[in-house]
C-alpha positions in Angstrom: 12.5 -13.9 -8.0 11.1 -12.9 -4.6 7.5 -13.0 -5.6 7.5 -16.8 -6.4 9.3 -17.3 -3.0 6.7 -14.9 -1.3 3.9 -17.1 -2.8 5.5 -20.4 -1.4 6.4 -19.0 2.1 3.9 -16.2 2.8 0.7 -17.8 1.6 0.5 -20.1 4.5 1.9 -17.5 7.0 -0.8 -15.1 6.0 -3.4 -17.6 6.1 -2.5 -18.3 9.6 -2.1 -14.6 10.5 -5.2 -13.0 8.8 -8.6 -13.8 10.4 -10.5 -12.1 7.8 -10.4 -10.0 4.7 -13.4 -7.9 3.6 -13.9 -6.2 0.3 -11.7 -8.2 -1.9 -14.4 -7.6 -4.7 -13.3 -4.0 -4.6 -10.0 -4.8 -6.1 -10.2 -3.9 -9.7 -9.2 -6.4 -12.4 -7.3 -3.6 -14.2 -4.3 -3.3 -12.0 -3.7 0.4 -12.4 -4.2 1.9 -9.0 -2.4 3.2 -6.0 -2.9 1.4 -2.7 -2.9 3.6 0.4 -3.2 2.1 3.9 -2.6 2.8 7.6 0.6 1.2 8.9 0.5 -0.5 12.3 3.4 -3.3 12.1 6.1 -4.0 9.9 4.2 -7.1 8.5 1.6 -4.9 7.0 3.0 -4.6 3.5 3.2 -8.5 3.3 -0.5 -8.7 4.2 -1.3 -6.2 1.2 1.1 -8.2 -1.2 -0.6 -11.5 -0.2 -4.1 -10.0 -1.0 -2.9 -8.6 -4.2 -1.2 -11.9 -5.2 -4.3 -13.9 -4.6 -6.5 -11.7 -6.6 -4.3 -10.2 -9.4 -1.0 -12.2 -9.2 0.7 -8.8 -9.6 3.6 -7.3 -7.7 3.1 -4.2 -5.4 5.9 -1.6 -5.2 6.1 -0.1 -1.8 7.8 3.1 -1.0 10.3 2.0 1.6 12.5 3.8 4.2 16.1 3.9 3.2 17.0 2.0 6.3 16.1 -1.4 4.5 18.7 -0.8 1.8 21.5 -2.4 3.8 20.1 -5.6 2.2 21.1 -4.1 -1.3 19.6 -2.9 -4.3 18.8 -6.3 -5.8 17.0 -7.5 -2.9 15.0 -4.4 -2.2 14.3 -3.0 -5.4 14.2 -5.8 -8.0 13.3 -8.8 -5.8 10.9 -7.2 -3.3 9.7 -4.4 -5.6 10.4 -1.6 -3.1 11.0 2.0 -4.2 13.7 3.5 -2.0 12.8 6.7 -0.2 16.4 8.3 -0.3 14.9 11.5 -1.5 11.4 12.5 -2.0 11.9 13.8 -5.6 13.6 10.5 -6.6 11.0 8.4 -5.0 8.1 10.3 -6.5 9.7 10.2 -10.0 10.2 6.5 -9.8 6.7 5.8 -8.5 5.3 8.0 -11.2 7.3 5.9 -13.8 5.9 2.6 -12.3 2.4 3.7 -12.5 2.7 5.1 -16.1 4.1 1.5 -16.9 1.0 -0.2 -15.4 2.5 -1.2 -12.1 0.8 -1.0 -8.6 2.2 1.3 -6.0 1.7 0.9 -2.3 2.1 3.9 0.1 1.7 4.4 3.7 0.9 8.3 4.0 1.4 8.2 7.7 5.2 7.8 7.0 5.7 5.3 9.8 3.9 3.0 12.2 1.6 5.5 14.0 -1.5 7.4 13.4 -0.9 11.1 12.4 -3.1 14.1 11.9 -0.6 15.2 9.3 -0.3 12.6 6.5 2.2 13.0 3.6 0.6 14.3 0.4 2.7 12.2 -2.1 -0.1 9.7 -2.9 -2.5 12.3 -3.5 -0.1 14.2 -5.9 0.7 11.0 -7.5 -3.0 9.9 -8.1 -3.8 13.5 -9.4 -1.0 13.8 -11.9 -1.1 10.3 -13.2 -5.1 10.3 -13.2 -4.8 7.0 -11.2 -7.4 5.8 -8.7 -6.7 5.1 -5.1 -7.6 1.7 -3.4 -7.9 2.3 0.4 -7.2 -0.4 2.8 -7.7 -0.4 6.4 -5.6 -3.0 8.4 -5.8 -4.1 12.0 -2.7 -5.9 12.1 -1.1 -8.2 14.8 1.7 -10.8 15.1 -0.8 -13.1 17.0 -2.3 -15.7 14.7 -5.7 -15.4 13.3 -5.9 -12.0 14.7 -5.3 -9.5 11.9 -8.1 -8.1 9.7 -8.1 -6.1 6.4 -10.9 -4.0 5.1 -10.6 -3.1 1.4 -12.6 0.0 0.4 -14.0 1.2 -2.9 -11.7 2.9 -5.5 -11.4 6.7 -4.9 -11.0 9.1 -7.8 -9.4 12.4 -6.7 -10.5 15.7 -8.0 -7.9 17.6 -10.0 -7.5 20.3 -7.4 -3.8 20.6 -6.2 -4.6 23.5 -3.9 -5.9 21.4 -1.0 -3.6 18.4 -1.1 -3.2 18.5 2.8 -6.9 18.3 3.2 -7.5 15.5 0.6 -4.6 13.5 2.3 -6.2 14.0 5.7 -9.7 13.1 4.4 -8.2 9.9 2.9 -6.7 8.8 6.0 -9.9 9.4 8.0 -11.5 6.9 5.3 -8.7 4.5 5.9 -8.9 4.8 9.7 -12.6 4.2 9.5 -12.0 1.1 7.4 -9.3 -0.3 9.9 -11.6 0.5 12.8 -14.8 -1.0 11.5 -15.8 -4.3 12.7 -15.4 -7.0 10.1 
């Protein structure tokens, strides 16, 4: 329900907000991947959804803070496709089920609207356990029209080494920061 509404309302909005998208050809035709990105503003998920809808016409299920659940389960989970982060195990299990059923999951490993030297490892664990590639996206977002940019990197296939999850998560975020900081 919300995705047709999203197309109607947010295509024009995003067209006005996003100055440039680079690397759209890196989005695979087979929509079985995990999106990870930096997170600068609350509008970032809409920029990613917009890009995926244009290319794949497919919903992206973002892990979402429990604070948004005052809108209700129907709005958040069913219409917007959010995975509630009430509890890490529950969110991980739901995300894994969605990936196994061919859905796209979106994760902000920073866990909030700031750069961190200690990203969360859930995206790495999920990618390794489900053997799903990661699509890195660097965003330079703004609420000023024609000022936001997105840089979409190439798919990343992680090694099946669960011992150094923190290092892999940190290395992924370094790549994303490089994408977001690069001149487009």
